[in-house]
C-alpha positions, 0 to 999 in steps of 0.5 A, spaced: 500 500 500 502 507 498 506 509 504 505 503 508 497 505 509 494 500 513 487 497 511 482 497 517 476 494 518 472 500 517 475 501 510 473 494 508 466 495 510 466 502 506 469 499 500 464 493 500 458 497 501 460 502 495 461 496 491 454 493 493 451 499 492 454 500 485 452 493 483 445 494 485 445 500 481 447 497 475 442 491 476 436 495 478 433 490 482 430 495 487 429 503 487 436 507 487 434 511 493 432 505 497 439 502 495 442 509 497 439 509 504 440 501 505 447 503 504 447 508 510 443 504 514 449 498 513 454 503 515 450 506 521 449 499 524 457 497 523 459 503 526 463 506 520 459 512 521 456 515 527 449 517 528 451 525 528 455 523 521 448 520 518 444 526 521 449 531 518 448 529 511 441 532 512 443 539 513 447 539 506 445 546 503 445 543 496 439 538 498 435 544 500 437 548 494 434 542 490 428 542 493 426 549 493 428 549 485 423 543 484 418 548 487 419 554 483 420 549 477 413 547 478 410 554 479 413 556 472 409 549 469 403 551 473 402 558 471 402 556 463 409 559 462 412 553 458 405 552 455 405 558 451 412 557 449 410 550 446 404 553 442 408 559 439 413 553 436 407 549 433 404 556 430 411 557 428 412 550 424 408 553 418 412 559 417 419 556 417 422 549 418 429 551 420 427 557 425 422 552 428 427 546 429 433 551 432 428 555 436 425 549 439 432 546 441 435 553 443 429 554 447 429 548 451 436 549 453 435 556 455 429 554 459 433 548 462 438 553 465 433 556 470 429 550 472 429 543 473 430 539 466 425 533 467 419 537 467 421 541 461 422 535 457 415 532 460 411 539 458 415 539 451 414 532 449 407 533 446 409 539 443 415 536 440 411 531 437 406 536 434 411 540 431 414 534 428 408 531 425 406 538 422 413 538 419 411 531 416 417 528 420 418 522 425 417 525 432 423 520 434 428 525 430 426 530 435 425 526 442 432 524 443 435 531 441 429 534 446 432 530 452 440 532 450 438 539 449 435 539 456 441 536 459 446 540 456 442 547 458 441 544 465 449 545 465 449 552 463 448 555 470 449 553 477 441 552 478 440 548 472 441 541 474 441 538 481 448 535 479 451 542 479 448 544 485 450 538 489 457 538 486 458 545 488 455 543 495 460 537 496 466 541 493 465 546 498 464 541 504 471 539 502 474 546 502 473 549 495 470 556 494 463 556 492 461 556 485 458 563 483 451 562 479 454 563 472 461 561 473 460 555 469 456 558 464 461 560 458 464 553 458 458 549 459 455 554 453 460 552 448 459 545 450 452 546 449 453 549 442 457 543 440 452 538 442 446 542 438 450 543 432 452 535 432 445 533 433 442 538 428 447 536 423 450 529 422 447 526 428 440 527 425 442 521 420 444 517 426 437 517 429 431 512 428 425 514 423 419 510 426 412 511 428 410 512 436 406 507 439 399 511 438 400 511 431 401 503 431 394 503 434 391 502 427 396 498 424 399 491 427 406 492 430 410 486 433 415 490 437 410 492 442 405 487 445 401 488 451 397 483 456 390 485 457 383 483 460 376 482 458 370 480 461 364 476 458 358 481 459 350 478 460 347 477 453 353 476 449 353 471 444 359 468 446 356 465 452 355 457 452 361 457 446 368 454 448 374 458 445 375 453 440 369 455 437 370 462 436 374 467 432 374 474 436 379 477 430 380 477 423 387 476 424 387 471 430 394 474 432 392 474 439 394 469 445 389 467 450 393 466 456 388 465 462 380 464 463 378 467 470 372 464 473 370 466 480 376 469 481 380 463 480 384 462 473 384 456 469 391 456 468 397 461 470 398 466 465 405 464 464 404 457 464 398 458 459 403 461 454 408 456 455 403 450 454 400 453 448 407 454 445 408 446 446 401 444 443 403 448 437 410 445 436 407 438 437 402 439 432 404 445 427 398 444 423 393 444 428 391 452 428 386 451 435 390 447 440 386 443 445 386 444 452 382 444 458 381 452 458 379 452 451 374 447 452 370 450 457 363 453 455 364 461 457 359 464 462 357 471 463 363 474 468 368 470 465 375 474 464 379 473 458 387 474 459 389 476 452 396 477 449 396 482 443 399 488 440 394 494 440 391 494 433 388 487 435 386 489 442 382 495 439 379 490 434 377 485 440 375 491 444 370 493 439 367 486 439 360 485 441 361 479 445 366 482 450 368 488 453 375 491 456 371 495 462 372 490 467 370 494 473 364 496 470 362 489 467 364 485 473 359 489 478 353 488 474 355 484 468 351 488 463 352 492 457 354 499 457 350 504 453 353 507 447 358 513 448 363 517 445 370 515 447 377 516 445 384 512 446 389 516 449 396 514 452 400 516 458 406 515 462 405 513 470 408 519 473 413 519 479 407 522 484 401 518 481 397 514 486 397 509 480 404 507 483 404 500 487 397 499 485 394 494 480 389 497 474 383 493 477 384 496 484 384 503 481 376 504 480 377 508 474 370 506 471 367 509 478 372 516 478 373 517 471 368 513 467 374 510 463 378 504 464 385 501 462 385 497 455 393 495 456 399 496 459 406 496 456 413 496 460 420 498 457 417 496 450 416 489 453 410 485 454 407 485 461 406 478 463 401 478 469 394 478 470 391 485 472 389 483 479 396 482 481 400 486 476 403 492 480 404 499 476 410 503 477 413 509 475 414 510 467 409 504 465 406 506 459 398 505 459 393 505 454 386 508 456 379 509 453 374 514 456 371 520 454 375 526 452 374 531 458 374 525 463 381 523 461 383 530 461 381 530 468 384 524 470 391 526 467 391 532 471 389 529 477 393 522 477 399 525 475 399 521 468 404 524 463 401 526 456 405 522 450 401 525 444 396 530 446 397 537 449 394 539 456 390 545 456 393 549 461 392 557 460 397 562 461 395 566 468 399 572 466 399 575 474 402 569 477 406 567 471 409 574 472 410 573 479 414 566 478 418 569 472 420 575 477 422 570 483 426 566 479 430 572 476 431 575 483 434 568 485 438 568 479 440 575 480 441 576 487 445 570 487 450 572 482 451 579 486 453 574 492 447 578 496 446 571 499 447 564 498 443 560 493 440 556 498 437 561 502 435 565 496 431 559 493 428 557 499 425 564 500 423 564 492 419 558 493 415 561 499 414 567 495 411 563 490 407 559 494 404 565 498 402 568 491 398 563 489 402 560 484 402 553 486 398 550 492 402 547 498 400 540 496 403 541 489 409 544 492 410 538 496 408 533 490 413 537 486 419 536 490 423 530 487 423 526 494 427 520 491 432 524 488 433 527 495 433 520 499 438 518 493 443 524 495 442 523 502 444 516 502 450 517 497 452 523 502 453 518 507 457 513 503 461 519 501 462 520 509 464 513 510 469 513 505 473 519 507 472 517 515 475 510 514 480 512 510 478 509 503 478 515 499 485 517 501 487 510 499 484 511 492 487 518 492 494 515 493 493 509 488 491 514 483 496 519 484 501 514 484 499 511 477 498 518 474 504 521 476 507 520 469 501 523 465 500 531 464 495 535 467 491 535 461 491 527 461 488 527 468 483 532 466 480 527 460 481 521 465 476 525 470 471 527 465 471 520 461 470 516 468 465 520 470 461 520 464 462 512 463 459 512 471 453 516 469 451 512 464 449 506 469 449 510 475 445 516 477 448 522 475 447 525 483 450 519 486 456 519 481 457 527 483 457 525 490 462 519 490 467 522 485 468 529 487 471 529 494 476 523 490 478 528 485 479 534 489 484 529 493 487 527 487 488 534 485 491 536 491 496 530 492 498 531 484 499 539 485 494 541 480 488 546 481 482 542 483 477 547 480 478 544 473 477 537 475 471 539 479 468 542 473 470 536 469 466 532 474 460 537 474 459 537 466 461 529 466 456 527 471 450 530 466 453 527 460 449 521 459 447 520 452 449 513 450 444 509 455 436 511 456 437 509 464 443 514 466 438 520 466 431 521 467 429 525 461 433 519 457 428 514 460 422 518 459 423 519 452 425 512 451 419 510 453 414 514 450 418 514 443 418 507 442 426 507 442 430 501 442 436 501 447 441 501 441 438 507 438 441 511 444 448 508 443 448 510 435 447 517 437 450 517 444 457 514 443 459 519 438 456 525 442 460 522 448 466 522 444 465 529 442 463 532 449 470 529 451 474 532 446 470 539 447 471 539 455 478 537 454 479 543 450 474 548 453 475 547 461 483 549 461 481 556 457 477 558 464 480 554 469 488 553 469 490 546 471 496 548 475 496 552 481 
């Protein structure tokens, strides 16, 4: 070991917890915030950190700033400011294609510099889709760039992304001077311009051209399959017939996985699919394989579990013999009066009451006269029944119901729209107050009147008192999972420092890098941070790497400032995967992308950003002391 440094028990525990957390982040078997808080608990129980150490992470000023900026972002959204921008872009699309696209991308980047970029992408996604279709382009040419522009724009100010705020907080806690509001702006803007040029230029040819899920409703698509349930109502012509005797659609591309009678399935859904496949392999010429389930005469109230694409689900829905309105039909088993409905897709939001509940438990028929037709998750089939399947954040749902009821449900249940524009009118007075508050926070922080944390908290209170958003909405707007992730990883960072594990890493890296120049060190820091953020949370990356990088710089006699900036910018440089950044994950789900689509454009984007960062950062911060 360098300098004969002993390896203590606490150091081994700290390394074990760090590696365990890393593995859990990558395999994604549990929520990342739960992983981080579990790591904190393990460190507490084993005595690596004390109770005072654990409580100390909750007083970090960066987390208070992040929470307050979430509230201000929600106020900007609720008062209709972003919607006005979106509708202006749609109106512009008829006049100039190039100006519309450039304004759309630059506008998203500019707004993201002063508010949380995740709601910017959520609000602007339907606008971008509408603009793309008005320009007669595939929306998939614009959704990945939308996420990229929000990411790049967020790096341009201290408050544009939680990663910048957090990196500044960790660096300050490790003896560095706080970053000012616009200290990173020149370098980050140059990187953003390089990214925009790439995406709008040659990067455009690396993006896929295919339809979104809502377009596939009217055409069979083997790429997206759903599990859905339907019920046999009273009076159906299917009563008394077996599944072997009926043909429900013209194409017969569906699979019936289960028949549920009196709350008991006649075969498990997965087992049913396997049995059907075995029967087909045993007798390929038999188009209607025999089984106990398929020979049962159907009864009123029987529920059928289908596996199909959305086009055929809609044909099944229109059948006179079944209905997908399970909740309404199981109560009375009678047909509904004809009504005009629409089909709409939405994404389960982070604060939705849908999270953790099954579709059958939601009582949507009773509350909104609507129901869920089908569910899709990460472009994969949902292979379970609606009684047992639990929804989670990011699931794509296909609803049917009256337009006005769907509008109300999306607004009240935190269901994020995919292709329709929510009607959120501008509230001029409240919008002006919100914009004034945000400009005041930015301006006073730039003038060093007060630390950004205090200004952001005061600004959030003013927005609530002015009625720009309710107290309830303010609580809901705070990204609690992100805060819990940060608290947990700050505890891990504390353990690394207290146990000597961080010092050991610094000594090893400094010893290995002593023969390389400062520029190579800068490139290595940016590249490693960027690679880690593709598989870990960007905030977790910032918390872990920042103190280590500061130690390496001091050990090697370098200026820590440019290396901290490299961490700040590199932790947000998540372009090659849909899992490293929330905005990427969102457009991945709604855009019907494949994982490889992100690799095709994201890897060249990462390489370009690495080159630009190495060239730009030394222009503003000298590498040597």
